[in-house]
N, C-alpha and C positions, 0 to 999 in steps of 0.2 A: 265881622260882616257875615251875613247869612245869604247874600246874593238873592234876597227876595223869598227865601224858603220859609221865613218866619210868618209870612202872610198865610201860609197853608198849614200852620201848626206843625211844621217839621223842624226838629232841632237836632243838633249833633249828639245829644244824649241818647238818641235812639240807636246809634251805631257804635258798637264796640265799647271798650273800656276807655276811660278818659284819663289823661295825665300820664300814661305809660310811654316811655321812649320807644320801646319795642313795638307797641301797638301803633305808633305813628307811622312806622314803615311797613305795616301789614298791607299787602296788595289786595287781600280779600277780607275786608273787615266783616266781622260777625255781628248779627243783630242780637239785641238783648233778648233774654228768655221770654219776657212779657210780650214780645212782638212775634214769637214763633208759635205756629199752630201745629200741634202734634196730632197725627192721624193714626187710628188703629192699624190701617193697612201698612204704614211704614214700619211699625214694630214687627209685624208678621214677616214682611220681606227681609228685615234685618236678621231675624232668627233663622229664616230659611237660607239666606246667603252664608250665615255662619256655619250651618250644618254642611252645606254644599262645599264650602271652602275647606272644612276639616276633612271631608271625604276625599276631595281632590288632593289635598296635601298628603294624606296617608297613602293614597294610591301611588303618587309620585315617589314617596319615600320608600315604599315596598319595592317598586320597580327598580329604583336606584340601588337599593341594598342587595337585591338578587343579582343584579348585573345582567349582562347579555351573554349567552353561550354561542360559540361558533364551533361547528364540527367540520373537520377537514380530513380527507384521506390522502395518504402519500405512500409511495414505496419506501419501505424501511431501509434506511441507509446504514452503512457500516457492516461489520461482520460479527455476528453473534455466535457464541459457542455453547453456552449453558443456560439453564432456566430452572427455577425452583418450582416444585409442586408441593402444595400443602394439603394434607389429608387428615381427616378425623372421621373414622368410620367404625361402627360397631357391627360385628358379624355374629350371628347366633351359632357359633361353634367355639370350641376351646382353642386357646392360643397355640397349643402344641400341635393341633391338627391342621393349622393353616400355613400356607406358603404365600409370600408376597414377593413378586418379581416384576421387573420391567424389561421389556425387549423393544429396542428402538430400531429405526431404519439404518443406523450406522453399524448394526450387527452387535452392539454391546448388550450384554445381559447384566442387569444390576440386581443383586440380592437385597431388595429393599427392606426385608424383614430385619436384617442386621443393623439398619440405619434408622429404623423407626421404632417407636416405643409401643410395646404390646402389654396391655394390662387386663387381667381377668376381671370380668364384671358380670352382672346379672341382667338378662334381657328385660325383666320386669321393672328395673330401675329406669329404663329408657323409653319404654312403650307402655301405655295404659291398656285397660281391658278392651278398648275399642280399636286398638292397633294404631293409635295416634302417637306422635312423637311427644314424649313427656318432658324430657330435658331439653331445654332450649336457652333462649335469652330472656332476661327479665326486662322491665320497662326502661332500664338504664343501658340495655345492650350488652349486659354481662352474662357469660355462660353460667347456667345454674347447675352445679354439680353436688351441692351439699358439703363441699370441702372448702368453701371460700373461693376467692378468685385471685389469680396471681398476675393478672395483666392490668396495666394502667390504660384502660380503654376509654372509649368515648362516653359522654353522658347520655347519648341516645344512638339508636341504630341508623345506619345510612345504607343506601342502596345505589347500585350502578344506574346512573341516568335518572334517578328519582329524587335526589337531593341536590342542594346547591354545591357547586364545584368547590367553593371555598371551605365548606364543611368537610368534604371528602379529602381535600388536600391537608387540612388541619389534622384530621384523624389519622391520615396515612403517615404523618410524620412522627406519630407516637409509637413507642416501643410496646410490644405485646408478647406475652408468653401463653402457652397452652394452659387451659384449666385442668385441674386435677380430676382424676377418675373417682366417682363416688365410692365410698366404703361399702363393703358387702354386708357388714353387720350380721354375720352368721349365715347369710344366704349362700346357696351353692352357686359357684361360678359356671354358668352355662354359655357365656358369650365372651367375646374378646374385643377390646377396644384398641384399634390401631391408629396412632396419630403421630404427627411430626412433619418436618419438612425434609425434602429430598432433592438433591441437585441432579438434574438430568441433562442430557444432550438436547440442544434446541432443534430437534428434528422430530419427524413423525414417530410415534411410539405406541406401545400398548402396556398399560399398567394393569396387572391382573392379580386377583386373589383366588387361589385354588386350594384344593385339599392336599394333605400330605400324601406323597407317593403318586400323585396324578398331575399330569401336565408336562413333567420333565423326567428324563431317565435318571433316576437317583437310586442310591442304595437305601435299603431299609424297607420295612413292611408297608404295604398300602393300607390306607385307612378304610375301615369297613364302610360299605356304601350306606348302611343305615344311619351312620353318623353325619351324613351330608345334610346341611341346612344352611343355605346361603342367604337367608333372610338378613337384611342389613339396614342400617340407618346411617345416612351421610349427614354429618353435622357441618363439615367443612370440606370443600374441594375447590382449590384455587391455584392459579399459576402466577409465579412471580413472588414479590415480597409478601410475607404473611401479614395480611391486613384483615383481621377478624371482624372489623366493624363494617366491611363491605359485604353485601349479600350477593351470592352467586347463584346461578340457576339450580344447582343440585343441593344447596344448603337446606337442611331440614327434610330431606327425602327419606321416606320409609317404604321399603319394598319387601314383600314377603314371598317366599318360595312355596309353591303349591305342593311340591313333592321333593324327593331327595335329589333327583337329577333335574336341575334347573340352571339355565344359563342366562345371566344378566349382562347386557351389552349397552354401553353408553358411548355414542360417537360425538366427539367434541371438536369444534372448530375454534381455535384459539387466536384471538386478535390482539396484538400488542397495542397498548393504550397509554397515552400520556395525558394526565390531568394537569392543567396549568391555571393559576390565578395571575392574570396579567400576561401580556405578550411575552413569550419565551425570549430570553436574551436582553430584556429591558431591566432597568433597575427596580428592585423590589419584587420581581416575579418569583413565584414559588411553584414547583412542579413535583409530581410523583409519577413514577413509571410502573405500570402494572399490566395486567392482561384481563380481557373479557373473553367469554366464550359462549357459544350457542351449543345446545346439546340435543341429541335425539336418542331415544331409548328403544331398544328392541330386546324383549325378554320372551323366553319360550321354554316349554318343557322339552327335554331331549332324551335320547335313548342312551344306553350304557356305552355305546361306541364313541360318544362325544364327551369332551371334558367339561364338567360343570364348573361354575365359578362366577366371579364378578370381574368383568373386563371393561376397563376405561381406555378407549382408543382415542387418541388425540392427534390433531394435525395443526401445524403452525401456518397461519396465513401470511403471505409475503407483503401485507400492507400494514400501515401504521395509522391508527386513529388518534388525532389530536383534538382534544376538547379544551377550549380556552374560554375562560370567563373574564370578561373585561367590564370595567365600571367607569362612568364619567367622573371627572374630578369634582371636588366639592363646590368650586366656583361655578362650574357649568350647571351642577345640580341646583345651586341657589338661583341662577338666572332662570332656569326652567320653572322653579317654584314661583318666582315673582311674575313671570309671564302668565302662568296658569291662574294664579289668584287675581291678577289684574284683570284678565279677561272675564273671570267669573264676577268680579265686582262691577265691571262695566255692563255686563249683561244683566245683572241684577238691578242696576240703576235704571236701565232702559225698560226693564220689565215693570219696575215700580211706576215709572212715568206713564207707560202705556196703560197700565191697570188703573191708575189714578185718573187719566184722561177719559178712559172708557166709563168709569164710574160717574164722572162729572157729566158726560154726555147723556148717559142713561138717566141720571137724576133730573136733568133739564127736560128730557122728553116726558118723564112722569109728571113733573110739575106743569108742563104745558097741557097735558091731557086733563089734569085736574082742574085747571083754570078754565079750559074749554067747556067742561061739563057744568061748572058752577058759575059761569059768566052771566052777564046781564043783557046780552044782545037779543034783539027781537027775532033774529033769524032762528035762534034755538028755541024760541017760545018762552023766554024768560024776560021779565021786566024788573025794574027797580021797585 
């Protein structure tokens, strides 16, 4: 029975596949291809929506992968006693002519030279003719010394507050050692590389490099003033665990002395910092504890009554900076993707419908104008 539809030449064959059990339960039967009219506008809208959907998907994926960062300050809890300082500096004086000491607010004086490594080196190996820092890090974040690299560091360089927290935490959990000093290859050693880690009291202090016989009452002859040259290169200066993949404000600093009596002073405010991936205390959360610092430089020429040298004055701030990176679960991310793509598809569908309707209305108006000009009415002056 066709319920009278056969009188209008409408048959069941025009709708869907025939004979399939699954198609019999299809709530939205599809018309056969020969009854479908394809328009060029539909294809353009389809391509446009595919591109827009791909852009939206990539944007949501990037935002989800980066996560969200939350910065909070709090008063540092607990009682701290010590802190490490990591130093890698080249001074344009011979190692035997330099004294390295630390004087802190607790009244302790630490002979840092006995706990740090001092290697003779050539200034020309570290600075080029323009006075720029020659030795540094390559595209993989590894220290270039010409002697190979002894640390299992990161494949790329990271920075405080410039990279994703999960990258910083992953790099901070890797072990690293200091790079070797370049060989002299017959060149004269006119400089000294001082590097290593030193444990200090976690109080205000002054880390300074002075000339032999100057700065403290010591036995022995004083160094001749003509040998003073406190030009220096700071490759690493950080507080806390040695994390060479993290860039600090003084890393890569080159400072030249204009005369023999020159005093370089760096005033640093050290802020304890905790980087965390996931909320601390939750399952799977990972954290590293380190320090950031802000620095102010004051350098000047001095007279012979003032002690020349390089002075790093540091102060520990009583606050703790917590930087936490969190990320939605995969199920939440999937729901967001579905919502975004569904909204884009619905908007594209309505856009296609409106553009198709506008094209149809415009076409009818043009056809109406054409028929009015070529008609046969007497009012327009035309006759059959």
